[in-house]
C-alpha positions in Angstrom: -88.7 242.0 -22.3 -90.8 239.9 -19.9 -89.2 237.4 -17.5 -92.0 235.1 -18.7 -89.9 234.0 -21.7 -86.4 233.4 -19.8 -84.8 230.1 -20.3 -82.9 229.8 -17.0 -80.1 227.4 -16.6 -78.8 227.0 -13.1 -75.5 225.1 -12.8 -74.0 223.8 -9.6 -71.6 221.1 -8.4 -73.1 217.7 -7.8 -72.0 214.0 -7.4 -71.0 212.6 -10.7 -70.7 216.0 -12.6 -72.7 219.2 -12.5 -76.4 219.7 -11.7 -78.2 221.5 -14.3 -81.7 222.8 -13.3 -83.8 224.4 -16.1 -86.7 226.8 -15.6 -88.5 227.8 -18.7 -91.9 229.0 -20.2 -92.6 225.4 -21.0 -91.7 223.7 -17.6 -88.8 222.7 -15.5 -86.3 219.9 -15.8 -83.2 218.7 -14.0 -80.2 216.8 -15.4 -76.6 215.8 -14.5 -74.0 217.3 -17.1 -70.6 215.6 -17.5 -68.5 218.6 -18.1 -64.6 218.4 -17.9 -64.3 222.0 -16.9 -60.5 221.7 -16.2 -60.0 220.3 -19.7 -62.1 223.1 -21.2 -60.2 225.7 -19.1 -56.9 224.4 -20.6 -58.4 225.2 -24.1 -58.8 229.0 -23.3 -55.3 230.1 -24.6 -55.7 228.6 -28.0 -59.3 230.0 -28.1 -57.9 233.5 -27.2 -55.5 233.0 -30.1 -58.4 232.1 -32.4 -60.5 235.0 -31.6 -57.5 237.4 -32.1 -56.5 235.6 -35.2 -59.9 236.0 -36.7 -59.6 239.8 -36.7 -57.1 242.1 -38.3 -55.3 244.2 -35.7 -55.5 243.7 -32.0 -54.2 244.7 -28.5 -52.5 241.4 -28.4 -51.2 238.8 -30.8 -52.8 235.6 -31.9 -53.3 233.1 -34.7 -55.7 230.1 -35.7 -59.0 229.9 -36.9 -62.8 229.3 -35.8 -62.4 225.3 -35.2 -61.4 225.8 -31.3 -64.4 228.0 -30.7 -66.9 225.7 -32.5 -65.4 222.8 -30.7 -65.7 224.2 -27.2 -69.3 225.7 -27.9 -70.3 222.2 -29.2 -68.9 220.4 -26.2 -70.7 222.8 -23.8 -74.0 222.6 -25.7 -73.9 218.7 -25.9 -73.3 218.5 -22.1 -76.0 220.8 -20.9 -78.6 220.5 -23.6 -79.4 216.9 -23.2 -82.6 215.5 -24.8 -85.2 216.6 -22.3 -83.5 220.1 -22.0 -83.5 220.4 -25.8 -87.2 219.7 -25.9 -87.8 222.5 -23.3 -85.6 224.8 -25.2 -87.3 224.1 -28.7 -90.9 224.4 -27.1 -90.0 227.6 -25.2 -88.4 229.3 -28.2 -91.6 228.6 -30.2 -93.7 229.8 -27.4 -91.9 233.1 -27.2 -92.2 233.6 -31.0 -96.0 233.0 -30.8 -96.2 235.8 -28.3 -94.0 238.0 -30.4 -91.0 237.8 -28.0 -87.5 236.8 -28.1 -86.4 234.0 -25.6 -83.7 235.1 -23.1 -81.0 232.7 -21.9 -80.1 233.4 -18.3 -77.1 231.7 -16.8 -77.1 231.2 -12.9 -73.6 229.6 -12.6 -72.9 228.6 -9.0 -69.6 226.7 -9.7 -66.5 229.0 -10.1 -64.9 226.7 -12.8 -67.9 226.7 -14.9 -68.2 230.5 -14.5 -64.9 230.7 -16.0 -65.9 229.1 -19.3 -67.0 231.0 -22.4 -70.7 230.2 -22.4 -71.2 232.8 -25.0 -69.9 230.1 -27.6 -72.8 227.7 -27.0 -73.1 226.2 -30.6 -75.2 223.7 -32.3 -75.7 223.6 -36.1 -79.3 222.1 -35.9 -80.3 225.0 -33.6 -78.9 227.6 -35.9 -75.3 227.7 -35.0 -74.2 230.1 -32.0 -77.0 230.6 -29.6 -75.8 234.0 -28.5 -76.6 235.4 -31.9 -80.2 234.4 -31.6 -80.9 235.0 -27.9 -79.6 237.5 -25.3 -77.5 235.6 -22.8 -77.2 237.0 -19.5 -74.8 235.8 -16.7 -76.9 236.4 -13.6 -74.9 237.3 -10.5 -76.8 236.2 -7.3 -76.4 239.0 -4.9 -79.0 239.6 -2.3 -78.8 243.3 -2.0 -81.6 244.8 -4.1 -80.7 247.5 -6.6 -82.0 250.9 -6.4 -84.7 252.1 -9.0 -83.3 251.8 -12.5 -85.5 254.0 -14.4 -84.2 257.7 -14.7 -85.5 260.9 -16.1 -83.6 262.5 -19.0 -80.8 263.4 -19.5 -79.2 260.1 -19.3 -75.8 261.0 -18.1 -73.0 259.0 -19.6 -69.3 259.5 -18.3 -66.6 258.3 -20.7 -63.0 257.8 -19.7 -60.0 257.1 -21.9 -56.8 255.8 -20.4 -53.8 255.1 -22.5 -50.6 254.6 -20.5 -47.6 255.0 -23.0 -46.1 251.7 -22.7 -49.3 249.7 -23.6 -49.4 250.6 -27.3 -51.8 252.8 -29.3 -55.5 252.5 -29.1 -57.9 254.3 -31.3 -59.6 256.1 -28.4 -60.4 259.3 -30.3 -62.2 257.4 -32.9 -64.2 255.5 -30.2 -65.1 258.8 -28.7 -66.3 260.0 -32.0 -68.2 256.9 -32.5 -70.0 257.2 -29.3 -70.8 260.7 -29.8 -72.2 259.9 -33.3 -74.3 257.1 -32.0 -75.8 259.3 -29.4 -76.1 262.5 -31.4 -80.0 262.3 -31.9 -80.4 261.9 -28.1 -77.8 264.6 -27.4 -79.8 267.1 -29.7 -83.1 266.2 -27.9 -81.6 266.7 -24.5 -82.2 263.1 -23.4 -78.6 262.3 -23.1 -75.6 264.2 -21.7 -72.1 262.9 -22.6 -69.2 264.0 -20.5 -65.5 262.8 -20.5 -63.0 262.4 -17.4 -60.4 265.1 -18.1 -57.5 262.9 -17.6 -56.4 259.3 -17.2 -55.5 259.0 -13.7 -57.4 257.6 -10.5 -57.5 261.4 -9.2 -59.1 262.5 -12.4 -61.7 259.5 -12.2 -62.4 260.4 -8.6 -63.2 264.0 -9.3 -65.4 263.1 -12.3 -67.6 260.5 -10.3 -68.2 262.9 -7.5 -70.7 264.6 -10.2 -72.5 261.3 -10.7 -73.6 259.6 -13.9 -75.9 256.9 -15.0 -73.5 255.0 -17.4 -69.7 254.7 -16.9 -68.0 253.8 -20.2 -64.2 253.0 -19.9 -62.0 252.8 -23.0 -58.5 251.4 -22.5 -56.9 248.3 -21.3 -57.7 245.6 -18.9 -55.9 242.6 -17.4 -56.4 239.6 -15.2 -54.2 239.5 -12.2 -53.4 235.8 -11.7 -51.7 236.3 -8.4 -54.6 238.1 -6.7 -57.3 236.2 -8.8 -58.9 239.5 -9.6 -59.5 241.5 -12.8 -58.4 245.1 -13.2 -58.3 248.0 -15.6 -55.2 250.0 -16.4 -55.2 253.7 -15.7 -52.1 256.1 -15.8 -50.0 257.7 -13.1 -49.0 261.4 -13.1 -45.9 260.4 -15.3 -48.1 258.5 -17.9 -47.0 255.0 -16.6 -49.3 252.0 -16.1 -51.2 252.2 -12.9 -53.5 249.2 -12.2 -56.9 249.6 -10.5 -58.3 246.3 -9.2 -61.9 245.5 -9.6 -62.7 245.7 -5.9 -61.1 249.2 -5.5 -62.8 250.1 -9.0 -66.2 249.3 -7.4 -65.6 251.3 -4.3 -64.6 254.3 -6.4 -67.7 254.0 -8.6 -69.8 253.9 -5.5 -69.1 257.5 -4.5 -71.0 258.7 -7.6 -74.3 260.4 -6.9 -76.4 259.5 -8.9 -74.9 256.1 -9.0 -74.3 254.5 -12.3 -76.9 251.8 -13.4 -74.7 250.4 -16.2 -70.8 250.1 -16.7 -69.4 249.3 -20.0 -65.7 248.2 -20.0 -64.3 248.4 -23.5 -61.0 246.8 -22.4 -59.7 243.4 -22.9 -59.9 240.6 -20.3 -62.3 242.4 -18.0 -64.9 239.6 -18.3 -62.3 236.9 -17.5 -63.0 235.0 -14.2 -60.6 232.8 -12.2 -61.7 229.2 -11.8 -61.8 229.2 -8.1 -63.6 232.4 -7.5 -67.2 233.4 -8.9 -66.5 237.2 -8.3 -62.8 237.4 -9.7 -63.4 239.2 -12.9 -63.8 242.9 -13.1 -67.3 242.7 -14.3 -68.5 240.3 -11.8 -67.0 242.1 -8.9 -68.7 245.3 -10.0 -72.0 243.7 -9.6 -71.9 244.6 -5.9 -71.9 248.2 -7.1 -74.0 248.5 -10.3 -77.1 246.4 -11.5 -75.4 245.6 -15.0 -71.8 245.4 -16.6 -70.8 244.8 -20.1 -67.1 243.6 -20.3 -64.9 241.7 -22.7 -63.7 238.1 -21.8 -60.9 238.1 -24.5 -58.6 240.7 -25.9 -60.6 242.9 -28.4 -59.4 244.9 -31.4 -59.8 248.4 -31.8 -62.2 248.1 -34.7 -64.4 245.6 -32.9 -64.5 248.0 -29.8 -65.7 250.7 -32.0 -68.4 248.6 -33.9 -69.7 247.2 -30.7 -70.0 250.5 -28.9 -71.8 252.1 -31.8 -74.3 249.3 -32.2 -74.8 248.9 -28.5 -75.7 252.6 -27.7 -77.9 252.9 -31.0 -79.8 249.9 -29.5 -80.1 251.6 -26.1 -81.1 254.8 -27.7 -83.9 252.9 -29.5 -85.2 252.0 -25.9 -84.1 248.4 -26.1 -83.2 246.5 -22.9 -79.4 246.1 -22.2 -79.4 242.4 -22.9 -80.9 243.0 -26.4 -78.5 245.8 -26.9 -75.5 243.5 -26.3 -77.0 241.0 -28.8 -77.3 243.9 -31.3 -73.7 244.7 -30.9 -72.7 241.0 -31.4 -74.6 240.9 -34.6 -73.0 244.2 -35.9 -69.7 242.6 -35.2 -70.6 239.2 -37.0 -72.0 241.2 -40.0 -69.0 243.4 -40.5 -66.7 240.3 -40.7 -68.6 237.0 -40.7 -65.6 234.8 -40.2 -64.6 236.9 -37.1 -65.1 235.5 -33.6 -64.9 238.8 -31.7 -68.7 238.8 -31.6 -68.3 236.2 -28.6 -66.0 238.7 -26.6 -68.7 240.9 -25.0 -70.1 239.4 -21.9 -73.2 240.7 -19.9 -73.3 240.4 -16.2 -76.6 241.4 -14.5 -78.2 241.2 -11.1 -81.4 243.0 -11.8 -84.2 240.9 -13.3 -85.3 243.9 -15.4 -82.8 244.3 -18.3 -84.7 247.7 -19.4 -82.2 249.8 -17.3 -83.6 253.2 -18.8 -86.7 254.6 -20.2 -85.9 257.0 -22.9 -89.4 257.3 -24.4 -89.9 260.9 -23.5 -88.1 263.9 -22.1 -91.2 265.0 -20.4 -91.4 264.4 -16.8 -94.4 262.2 -15.8 -97.0 263.8 -13.6 -96.7 263.3 -9.9 -98.5 260.3 -8.5 -101.8 260.9 -7.1 -101.9 261.7 -3.3 -102.7 258.7 -1.0 -106.2 258.3 0.1 -107.2 260.5 3.1 -106.1 258.4 6.1 -108.2 257.9 9.1 -107.0 258.3 12.6 -106.6 254.5 13.3 -106.7 254.7 17.2 -109.9 257.0 17.1 -111.6 254.0 15.3 -110.8 252.0 18.3 -112.0 254.6 20.9 -115.3 252.7 21.4 -113.2 249.6 22.4 -111.3 251.3 25.3 -111.8 250.4 28.9 -114.1 253.1 30.4 -112.1 252.9 33.7 -109.2 254.5 31.9 -106.8 251.8 33.0 -106.0 251.1 29.3 -105.8 247.7 27.6 -105.0 244.6 29.5 -101.4 243.4 29.2 -100.9 240.7 26.5 -100.9 237.3 27.9 -97.6 235.5 28.5 -96.2 233.8 25.5 -96.5 230.1 25.1 -93.7 227.9 26.2 -91.4 227.2 23.2 -91.5 223.7 21.5 -88.1 222.1 21.2 -87.3 222.8 17.6 -84.8 220.8 15.4 -81.3 222.1 15.7 -81.0 222.7 12.0 -83.5 223.0 9.2 -81.8 222.6 5.8 -84.0 224.8 3.3 -81.9 224.2 0.2 -81.9 227.8 -0.7 -80.3 231.0 0.6 -82.7 232.4 3.2 -83.4 236.1 2.9 -86.1 236.5 5.6 -87.7 234.5 8.3 -90.4 234.8 11.0 -91.4 232.6 13.9 -95.1 232.0 14.4 -96.7 233.5 17.6 -97.3 229.9 18.9 -93.7 228.8 18.1 -94.5 225.7 16.2 -94.1 227.1 12.7 -91.4 229.1 11.1 -91.7 231.1 7.7 -88.8 231.6 5.3 -88.4 233.7 2.3 -86.0 232.8 -0.4 -85.8 233.2 -4.3 -89.2 232.8 -5.7 -90.5 231.0 -2.6 -92.2 231.5 0.6 -92.3 228.4 2.9 -93.8 227.6 6.3 -91.9 224.8 8.3 -92.8 222.6 11.1 -89.9 223.4 13.5 -90.1 220.0 15.3 -89.9 217.8 12.2 -88.0 220.3 10.0 -90.3 219.5 7.0 -92.3 222.2 5.1 -96.1 222.3 5.7 -97.0 225.1 3.3 -95.3 227.1 0.5 -96.2 229.5 -2.2 -94.2 230.3 -5.3 -93.7 233.8 -6.6 -93.4 234.2 -10.5 -90.1 235.6 -12.0 -86.7 233.9 -12.0 -85.0 236.6 -10.1 -87.8 237.5 -7.7 -86.5 237.4 -3.9 -88.8 237.3 -1.1 -87.1 239.9 1.2 -89.4 239.9 4.1 -91.9 237.7 5.8 -94.1 238.4 9.0 -96.9 236.6 10.9 -99.9 238.5 12.3 -100.1 238.6 16.0 -102.9 236.0 16.0 -100.9 233.7 13.6 -103.9 233.7 11.1 -102.1 235.7 8.3 -98.7 235.6 6.7 -97.3 238.6 4.9 -94.3 238.6 2.4 -92.8 241.5 0.4 -90.7 240.8 -2.6 -88.7 242.3 -5.5 -91.8 242.2 -7.9 -92.9 245.3 -6.0 -95.7 243.7 -4.2 -96.5 242.8 -0.5 -98.8 239.8 -0.3 -100.9 238.6 2.5 -102.4 235.0 2.8 -104.8 233.4 5.2 -102.9 230.7 7.1 -105.6 228.1 7.5 -106.7 228.1 3.9 -103.5 229.5 2.1 -105.6 231.8 0.0 -104.2 235.0 -1.0 -106.2 237.9 0.5 -104.4 241.0 -0.5 -101.8 242.4 -2.8 -100.3 245.9 -1.9 -98.1 247.7 -4.5 -95.1 249.7 -4.1 -93.1 251.5 -6.8 -90.1 249.2 -6.4 -88.9 246.3 -4.3 -90.8 245.7 -1.2 -88.1 245.1 1.5 -90.1 245.2 4.8 -93.5 244.2 6.2 -94.8 244.3 9.8 -98.3 243.8 11.4 -99.3 246.1 14.4 -100.4 244.6 17.5 -104.2 244.4 16.5 -103.4 242.7 13.0 -105.6 245.2 11.4 -102.7 247.4 10.0 -99.6 246.5 8.0 -96.6 248.6 7.7 -94.4 248.1 4.4 -91.2 249.6 3.2 -89.6 249.7 -0.1 -86.9 250.6 -2.5 -89.0 253.3 -3.9 -87.9 255.3 -0.6 -91.5 255.0 1.0 -92.9 253.5 4.0 -96.7 252.8 4.0 -99.4 251.8 6.5 -102.2 249.9 5.1 -105.7 249.3 6.7 -106.3 245.7 5.8 -110.0 245.9 6.6 -110.4 248.1 3.4 -107.1 247.2 1.7 -106.3 251.0 1.5 -103.2 252.8 2.2 -103.7 255.3 5.0 -100.2 256.8 5.6 -97.2 257.3 3.4 -93.8 258.3 4.7 -91.3 259.6 2.2 -87.5 259.0 2.8 -84.4 260.0 1.1 -83.2 256.5 0.2 -84.7 253.0 0.2 -86.7 251.8 3.4 -84.9 248.6 4.5 -87.0 247.7 7.6 -90.1 248.8 9.4 -91.6 247.9 12.9 -94.6 249.0 15.0 -94.2 249.7 18.7 -95.9 247.2 20.9 -99.0 249.4 21.3 -99.1 250.4 17.6 -98.6 254.1 18.3 -95.3 254.5 16.9 -93.4 253.3 13.8 -89.7 253.0 13.4 -88.1 252.6 9.8 -84.6 251.8 8.7 -83.3 253.7 5.6 -80.2 253.4 3.3 -79.6 257.1 3.8 -78.0 256.0 7.1 -80.7 256.8 9.7 -83.5 255.2 11.4 -86.6 257.2 11.9 -89.4 257.3 14.6 -92.9 258.3 13.4 -96.3 258.9 15.0 -98.2 256.0 13.3 -101.4 258.0 13.2 -100.2 261.5 12.0 -97.1 260.6 10.2 -95.0 263.1 12.2 -91.5 262.6 12.6 -90.5 262.1 16.3 -86.8 261.2 16.2 -83.9 260.2 14.1 -81.3 257.7 15.0 -78.1 258.2 12.9 -75.7 255.5 11.8 -72.5 255.8 9.7 -73.9 253.7 6.6 -77.1 252.0 5.5 -79.5 251.0 8.3 -80.8 247.5 7.6 -82.6 246.4 10.7 -84.9 248.0 13.4 -86.7 246.4 16.4 -88.9 247.7 19.3 -88.4 245.8 22.7 -91.6 244.1 23.6 -91.8 246.4 26.7 -91.7 249.4 24.4 -88.8 251.0 26.1 -86.0 250.6 23.8 -85.3 250.5 20.0 -82.5 248.5 18.5 -81.0 249.4 15.0 -78.3 247.7 12.9 -76.2 248.9 10.1 -73.6 248.4 7.5 -71.3 250.5 9.8 -70.7 247.3 11.8 -72.7 248.5 14.8 -76.0 248.0 16.5 -77.5 250.7 18.8 -79.9 250.7 21.6 -81.8 253.9 22.0 -84.3 254.5 24.9 -87.9 255.6 23.8 -88.5 258.5 26.5 -85.9 261.1 25.3 -84.4 259.1 22.3 -81.1 258.9 24.0 -78.6 256.3 22.9 -77.8 254.0 25.7 -74.9 252.0 24.2 -73.7 250.3 20.9 -72.2 246.9 20.1 -69.8 246.3 17.3 -69.0 243.5 14.8 -66.2 243.3 12.3 -68.6 243.5 9.3 -71.8 244.9 8.4 -75.0 243.9 10.3 -78.0 242.5 8.5 -80.6 241.9 11.3 -81.4 242.7 15.0 -84.0 241.3 17.3 -85.2 241.4 20.9 -86.2 238.4 23.1 -89.9 238.3 24.3 -88.9 239.5 27.8 -87.0 242.3 26.4 -83.8 241.2 28.3 -81.7 240.1 25.2 -80.7 241.4 21.9 -79.4 239.4 19.0 -77.5 240.6 16.0 -76.7 238.9 12.6 -73.7 239.8 10.7 -72.4 239.5 7.1 -69.4 237.3 8.2 -71.8 234.7 9.5 -71.5 235.7 13.1 -74.6 235.7 15.3 -74.2 237.7 18.6 -76.4 237.6 21.7 -76.1 240.5 24.1 -77.6 241.8 27.3 -80.2 244.5 26.3 -79.6 246.6 29.4 -75.8 246.9 29.4 -74.7 245.7 25.9 -72.5 242.8 27.5 -71.8 240.0 25.1 -73.3 236.7 26.3 -72.4 234.3 23.5 -72.0 234.2 19.8 -72.3 231.3 17.1 -71.0 231.1 13.5 -72.8 230.4 10.3 -70.7 229.4 7.3 -71.9 232.4 5.2 -73.7 235.7 5.8 -76.5 235.8 8.4 -79.5 237.7 6.7 -82.1 237.3 9.2 -83.0 236.2 12.8 -85.8 236.0 15.3 -86.3 234.8 18.9 -88.9 232.1 19.5 -92.0 233.6 21.5 -91.1 231.9 24.9 -87.5 233.2 24.5 -85.7 229.8 24.9 -84.5 229.6 21.3 -83.2 231.8 18.7 -83.6 231.1 15.0 -81.0 232.5 12.5 -80.5 232.0 8.8 -78.7 233.3 5.8 -76.7 232.3 2.7 -75.6 228.9 4.0 -79.4 227.9 3.3 -79.7 226.3 7.0 -82.1 227.8 9.6 -80.2 227.2 13.0 -82.3 227.0 16.1 -80.0 227.8 19.2 -81.1 227.1 22.7 -80.6 230.3 24.8 -78.6 229.4 28.1 -80.0 230.7 31.4 -78.7 234.2 32.0 -78.0 235.3 35.5 -79.0 238.7 36.9 
């Protein structure tokens, strides 16, 4: 299903209510919604009772009928779908139909109290009743970390688990096992699906099973919301069969050990989709989004029969190669059709952080042919032999950088900043954010140039200026690296990867561009011919790339926990720099004598480039996102997930000073003259910090 037909509602706090920003196939709009979130949250207990009262047997008890659900759904619809938004919705729905597509509703809810509301109940009689029965509804969780490639080769491995602590009552788990097996039988027979079960119901049993990996983890059992900790949990059993809760954060950590890692988690347990009104990530499902791309969970208690019906229809839709959002809608309709006065069809919730809802491609059990080899690459420095100085003295040293202008202390970008780069002349600064590349005048703090990238979830992961400042490159989650001419703003090249592009970097001549992606590949491109001349395979995603100052070496950062140094001509591996976790940033010192690397293991390392010996490392209290050298190679800066920026001596590792952002620092860069440092991240502000005079 194409993101071209997504009706995106982005909701956040604003003076006088909540700001609703709409992005749709037929245009954009903005409105202020008057939503009494606290009053609606107070209705949730009676709503829960109505859902359970509409079914026969449940895991908890309740009465009442459908009126509370329709009332809450109507209030939400009336507040958000004001006249102009209704017009966009109607025209977008019609446009999708004309193209043979189904409109998708994507909720980007930034306010915790709004996130805790049951948006799946959106209802208006004029528009056909409950919207979730007509459109897939996705709760999009905005997490910057890109997901690994979602398409897998058969067999698709599903790991099921049943946990029934004795004191929590009976649950027809064997019937649900039977239902799941029946739904998947055709695929099981074709060898496209493999269904395994955890042999027990304890944390140890789950740990042992996850070590073997899976593509889908399906939990059958009980779930609760811990009001004290403000966190969802599932209930496993201890060795004596007594309830043993596993909270969401710990469950996410446990799932992360699986290799291959799950692409989807299905929680057939009650209240695993319930969120606390003060924390966007308090539900089990939302917390798991840090680990997996998509989670299906339950926001209310669910009956045994409903859990069985939903699972059967959901997996049948996945087996028919439908995207996960459409599979959830199919499960809803199966519940509604079975008992059309039941409200349990509104219980499932889909959380997703990947823009592509088609998680698996099950069209064929045959492996695709290998990709064609890259074009034969030319020895790029041989092409330049004719330009060498015949005296043998080598190239002249680069001219000294221009003096830095005095930038504004802060530039409010209005969006999470994922990447930034400072122009070689120091007057301009580029930022990458969701759907947007902008160039800013650092003195006025105003944007001078921007380009929008299509797709509601597309993130601009990386930006870089060419050495002469004439070009700007950007890499994004639509699998492309783009290059624009700065004077004209014209797009001059699009370079494809097999998955998200996480890194771009020009060599010193500006003729060659290195790119790195989530397809575990780093590439070097000749921009004069727009051809790939080198391809370097890694075990995991390539998170950063940088040429050495003379262009002869390339260093890459990988999610496999290592940085690699390569000969940029031959692709020969020269060295490895190990870390204890993902390596997210790399930098060559401008004098070419050192490499800095930073990692999720909380450290940054300095390695010298003669013998590849580590000189020292520095530590933060959380994972590091970015690292950079000053133009004279004397300073190193690091950016941390806890919002800290550290500045260190590059020769000794001594700490010189630090500053604090309100949220994670994703990117930083020194200005060319070395007098200022730009840093930015999730607080949406670029901070320009003056570097104090550093003594000998």
